[in-house]
N, C-alpha and C positions, 0 to 999 in steps of 0.2 A: 341284231338279231332277233327285232321283232316279229318276222317271217320264219315259224318254224320250219320252215322248206330249207332256208339256209343251213348251208352244213360248212364246218371247218375241213381242213382237210383230213383229218383223222376221225372226224364223226360222222357216221353213215346219215345219209338224208333223214328226216324225222317226219313222217306223215302223221299227223294228229288223229286223222280219220281211221286208222289201223292202229291207234294206240291202246293199250289194255285200259281196264277200267281203274286200275292203281294209278297208270300214268296219267290218265284223265282228270282224276280227283287232283292229284300234283299239280298239274298244269292249270285247273281251274282254280284252285287256290292261290298262285303265282299270280295269274293274270287278275283275279278279281281284289287283288290285295295289294299295298302302297305302291310295290313297283311297277304293276300292271304291263310288264313286257317280259321276255324270255333272253333279255340281256345276259354275259356272262357265261357261266357255268352251267346252266340250267338243261342245256341239250345233254351236255355230258351225262348228267346226274341221272336224268331220265331213266337211262338205261338200268338204272336202279331204283325203282320208285320210292321203296321204305328209307333209301339214304337221300334221297331229294327231298321228301317231307320232311326228315328231322333236320336237313343241313338249309332247306329254304325257312323253314321256320326260325331258325338261329339266326340266321342271316337278316331276317325281317326284325327280329330285336337288334342285333348287333348294329343294323343301319340305322333304325327309327327309335328306339327307345334306352340308348345306353345312359342317358343322363348329360352326355357330351353334347356341346353345341352342333348344330350341322358344319360349322366350320371345324371346327377339331376333328370330328369324324372325319370328314371329306381330307383332312390334312394327314391323320393316320393312314387313310386308305390310299393315297400318293405314296407316302413313305414305303408302304407295303409294297404298291406295284413297281415303285423304282427299286427296290431291294430285292424282287423277284424277278425284275425285267418283264412284268407281264403287261404283254402291248395292250389285250382289250382291255383290261382291269385301266390301265392307263387312259386308253382312248374314251372310255365309256366315264371315268370318274373325273378327269380333268376340266370338263367346261362344268359340273356339278359342283368342283371344290373351289373354281373361278367365282362363279355362282354365289357361292356361300361365303366369299369374303377372302379365301386363301389367296395371298399374293402372287402375280403371273413370276414375280421374279424369284420367291421362294419355290415353286413349282417348277420352274427351269433349273434350278438348283438342284432339286430333288432328281430331276431328270437327268441331270449330268453326272450324277454321282460326287456332289459338291455338298459341302455344308451351308444352309441358305443363312442369311442374315435376319435375324427375326427382332421386330421390334415389341412383340407380344411375348409377354412370358410363360403364359399358357401355351401357345404355339411351340414355342421352345421346349417347353414342357412335354409335349407328346414325341416331336422329334426326338429327343435326349431319351425318352422313355423308351420309344419303338426301337430305335438306335441301338441302345444298351442290349434289351433283349434280342433282338435278332443277332447281333453281333456276340454277343457273350452268353448268351440263352439264360441270362438273369439280367436283373437291375440291381445298382448298387442300392446302400443305404440309404445316401442323401437322393438320389432321385426316387427312391420308395416313399421316402418321408415327405417329398416335396409334391408328390401326386398325392399322397393319403391327405396333407393339409391344405392343397388347392382343390381337389375334386371329391374329396369324402372317398372312404372306403369302399362303398357299393359302385362306385363311377369308377374308380381304380380295377376292381374286377371285371367291370363290362369291357375297359379298354382292353385287358390283356384278353377277353373273348372277342373283341374286335379285332384285333391285331391276329390272333389263331384262324379266327374266321376269312379273314380277307388273306392270310397266309394259303389257307386251302382253296379260296378261289384262285389264286394265283396258281397255285400247282396244277389246279385243274385245266384253266387256260393253256398253262404252257405246254402242258402234256399232251392237249388236243390240240395245241397248235390253233386256238381261237384268236383271230385277229378282227378289226373292223376297218378295211381297206376303205369303207365308202366314208370313214372318219378321217382318213388322210392317212400320211404315211407311217410306218411303225415307230411310235417312238423312242426305242431303245436297238441297237444294232445286235445283231443275232451273234 
C-alpha cells in the first residue's frame, strides 16, 4: 500500500490531495519517518487523524526502539500475525523477519499454527511469552522471571507494548480486510 490511492475492500479510496490538514500532518510524519510508506493500518487510521498520530508514534517506538533485536521484534510480530490470522501483517513482516534472521522453518510453523522448534533460547522466550499472553491473558511467573532476567525490566515492558501494538494493527487489518495480493496468496485460510 505504498500508493495511498490503493484501497482494501472496506476502506474508501483515499486521495491525499483532499486530506485535511490533520491528515496531511500525520501522513507527512509517517512518510518522512523510518517506515517511509503507508503499509498496514495507516489508511484505516487516517479517518481519525488524532488516533492515527498517537498510534503511528507508538508503532515507531514499538518497531524500532524497544531494546529487542530486530530478529526478536520481527519474531514477536509474526507470532502476533499468526495468532490473529492477519494477512497483510504477515505478508509485510514475513520478508522483514527472514531478512532479520528468523528461520523460515520457525516462520512456517507459526503460520501453520504449530509450535516451532527453537535453537535459540531468546527466540523461544519471545514465542512462549507472546503465546502465554495471548492464550492466558497473563504470563506465568517462570516466563516473567525469564524475561526479566534475559531482557531486563524495561525491554520486558516494551515487549508487552510491542505485542499490544501489533495486536491492534492485526485487528485493524482484519476489520478493514487489508491484504497485499501483490505479495502473493493470503497466508491464512479465512
